[in-house]
C-alpha positions in Angstrom: 0.0 0.0 0.0 1.2 3.5 -0.8 2.3 5.7 2.0 -0.3 8.2 3.2 2.0 11.0 4.1 3.5 13.4 1.5 6.5 15.6 2.0 7.3 16.5 -1.6 5.4 18.3 -4.3 6.3 15.7 -6.9 8.2 12.4 -7.4 9.8 11.4 -10.6 10.0 7.6 -10.8 12.4 5.9 -13.2 12.3 2.1 -13.6 15.8 0.9 -14.6 17.1 -2.4 -15.7 20.8 -2.3 -16.8 20.6 1.4 -17.7 24.2 2.4 -16.9 24.7 3.7 -20.4 21.9 6.2 -20.7 20.7 6.9 -17.1 23.4 9.5 -16.2 22.3 11.8 -19.1 18.6 11.4 -18.1 19.4 12.3 -14.5 21.6 15.3 -15.5 18.7 16.6 -17.7 16.3 16.0 -14.8 18.3 18.0 -12.3 18.5 20.9 -14.7 14.8 20.8 -15.3 14.0 20.6 -11.6 16.4 23.5 -10.8 14.4 25.7 -13.0 11.4 25.3 -10.7 12.8 26.1 -7.2 9.3 26.9 -6.0 8.4 23.2 -6.0 10.2 20.5 -4.2 10.7 17.3 -6.1 12.5 14.0 -5.7 14.0 11.5 -8.1 13.5 7.8 -7.4 15.3 5.2 -9.5 14.0 1.6 -9.2 16.8 -0.8 -9.8 14.9 -3.7 -11.4 17.4 -6.5 -10.9 20.2 -4.9 -12.8 23.5 -6.7 -13.4 25.5 -3.6 -14.1 26.2 -0.5 -12.0 22.8 1.2 -12.6 22.2 1.6 -8.8 25.6 3.2 -8.2 25.2 5.7 -11.0 21.7 6.6 -9.8 23.0 7.4 -6.4 25.9 9.4 -7.9 23.3 11.3 -9.9 21.4 12.4 -6.9 18.5 9.9 -7.0 17.0 7.8 -4.2 17.4 4.1 -5.2 14.9 1.4 -4.3 15.0 -2.2 -5.5 12.4 -4.4 -7.2 13.9 -7.9 -7.7 11.3 -9.1 -10.1 12.2 -7.9 -13.6 8.8 -6.5 -14.7 8.2 -2.9 -15.7 4.8 -2.5 -14.0 6.2 -3.9 -10.7 9.2 -1.5 -10.9 6.9 1.5 -11.5 4.7 0.5 -8.6 7.7 -0.1 -6.3 8.9 3.5 -7.1 5.4 4.9 -6.4 5.3 3.0 -3.1 8.6 4.7 -2.0 7.5 8.1 -3.3 6.6 11.1 -1.1 5.1 13.4 -3.7 1.6 14.7 -4.2 2.2 14.2 -7.9 3.8 11.2 -9.8 5.8 11.5 -13.0 6.9 8.2 -14.5 9.9 8.5 -16.8 11.9 6.0 -18.8 15.7 5.8 -18.2 16.4 6.5 -21.9 14.2 9.6 -22.0 15.1 13.3 -21.6 12.6 15.5 -19.8 12.9 19.2 -20.5 12.3 21.9 -18.0 9.4 23.2 -20.2 7.7 19.9 -20.3 8.2 19.3 -16.5 6.7 22.8 -15.8 3.7 22.1 -18.1 2.9 18.7 -16.5 3.1 20.1 -13.0 1.0 23.1 -14.0 -1.6 20.7 -15.3 -1.6 18.7 -12.1 -1.9 21.8 -9.9 -5.1 22.5 -11.7 -7.9 20.6 -9.9 -9.4 19.9 -13.4 -6.5 17.5 -14.4 -5.9 14.0 -13.0 -3.0 13.2 -15.2 -1.9 12.7 -18.8 0.9 12.0 -21.2 2.9 13.7 -24.0 3.6 13.4 -27.7 6.9 11.5 -28.5 9.9 12.2 -30.7 12.9 9.8 -31.2 16.4 11.1 -30.5 17.9 9.5 -33.6 16.8 10.9 -36.9 18.5 8.0 -38.8 15.8 5.4 -38.2 13.6 3.4 -40.5 10.8 5.2 -42.3 8.4 2.5 -41.0 9.3 3.3 -37.4 8.9 7.1 -38.0 5.5 6.4 -39.4 4.6 4.3 -36.4 5.5 7.2 -34.1 3.4 9.6 -36.0 0.5 7.2 -35.9 1.0 6.8 -32.1 1.0 10.5 -31.5 -2.3 10.9 -33.5 -3.8 8.0 -31.5 -2.6 9.4 -28.2 -4.4 12.7 -28.6 -7.6 11.2 -29.8 -7.9 8.3 -27.5 -6.3 9.9 -24.4 -3.4 7.4 -24.1 0.0 8.1 -22.4 3.2 6.6 -23.9 5.2 4.6 -21.4 8.2 6.9 -21.6 6.4 9.6 -19.7 3.2 9.5 -17.7 2.1 12.0 -15.1 -0.8 11.8 -12.6 -2.1 12.8 -9.2 -1.1 10.6 -6.4 -4.7 10.1 -5.2 -5.9 9.1 -8.7 -3.1 6.6 -9.0 -3.9 5.1 -5.6 -7.6 5.0 -6.4 -7.2 3.0 -9.6 -4.7 0.6 -8.0 -1.6 1.7 -9.9 -0.1 -0.3 -12.8 -1.3 -3.8 -13.4 1.3 -6.4 -12.4 -0.4 -8.9 -14.6 1.0 -7.1 -17.7 4.6 -7.3 -19.0 3.9 -4.4 -21.4 1.1 -2.0 -22.2 0.5 -1.3 -18.5 0.6 2.5 -19.3 -2.3 2.0 -21.7 -4.5 0.3 -19.1 -3.5 3.0 -16.5 -4.5 5.7 -19.0 -7.9 4.2 -19.5 -8.4 3.9 -15.7 -7.3 7.4 -15.1 -9.6 8.7 -17.8 -12.5 6.9 -16.2 -11.5 8.1 -12.7 -11.2 11.7 -13.9 -14.6 11.6 -15.6 -16.1 10.6 -12.2 -14.3 13.5 -10.5 -14.8 16.1 -13.2 -11.1 16.0 -14.1 -9.4 15.5 -17.5 -6.6 13.3 -18.7 -4.5 15.7 -20.7 -2.0 14.8 -23.5 0.6 17.6 -23.8 1.1 18.3 -27.5 4.0 20.8 -27.1 6.8 20.3 -26.3 7.3 16.7 -27.2 9.4 14.4 -25.1 12.6 13.0 -26.5 13.3 9.2 -26.1 15.9 7.0 -27.6 15.4 4.8 -30.7 17.4 1.9 -29.2 14.8 -0.7 -29.8 15.2 0.0 -33.5 18.9 -0.6 -33.1 18.4 -3.8 -31.1 15.7 -5.4 -33.2 14.7 -5.2 -36.9 11.9 -2.8 -37.9 10.0 -5.8 -39.2 10.2 -7.6 -35.9 9.1 -4.5 -33.9 6.1 -3.9 -36.1 5.1 -7.5 -36.2 5.2 -7.8 -32.4 3.2 -4.6 -32.0 0.6 -5.7 -34.4 0.3 -9.1 -32.8 -0.1 -7.5 -29.4 -2.8 -5.2 -30.7 -4.7 -8.0 -32.3 -4.3 -10.4 -29.3 -4.0 -8.2 -26.1 -4.0 -11.2 -23.7 -0.4 -11.9 -24.9 0.7 -8.9 -22.9 0.4 -11.1 -19.8 3.3 -13.3 -21.0 6.9 -12.1 -20.8 8.1 -14.0 -23.8 5.5 -12.2 -26.0 6.9 -8.9 -24.8 10.5 -9.7 -25.4 11.3 -6.3 -27.1 10.9 -4.6 -23.8 13.1 -7.1 -21.9 15.6 -8.6 -24.3 18.6 -6.5 -25.1 22.3 -7.0 -26.2 24.5 -8.6 -23.6 26.4 -6.2 -21.3 30.1 -6.0 -22.3 
């Protein structure tokens, strides 16, 4: 159960499995973004999700509070971070994603408004040299996100009380947990006269590393399969693109 007391305005929660390569840049950008808003007190929580590299040590060096989730599952890691968080507002960020000061300010501004329960943001990929098919998928996703009120997994923001009320992320899912949470928050917000807002500007910048690790054909095929057969999201082997990566050297 989440703690009832709150001593921070907001908590930024980062699930991290073997993220030694990209996590330092993410944390550096976060500290700059947070420093631009001295009127609000925030904390950074990195959830070490059974890493075999020095993710935890780098997180501590980067000024984050580190907690551990031994079961390698994204939804469990996110919930573990939320359980350790002290903020009134939660912002879930991926370890390979850069959050700008402008976007942080916009998300917190929305949450301070009693008419917003949470939301997401449109996505850009950091690498321009990616397959046309992947670029097209990102454009389609951004179109869908606005019209269907869906948050991308790389950045989700919400009120603590709304997150608690809907039960957090589903630990029955190995991927797509952000989509289920989005739908639950939309429903909760409707009951409480609050909106789930997708921020259209600025976009968030996330890495295109899945396109480097896996072929575009494989990525698109798996995405289509999961869209057609959502129950597969309950099986880790069906969601391998979120968990399988090159061996650490």
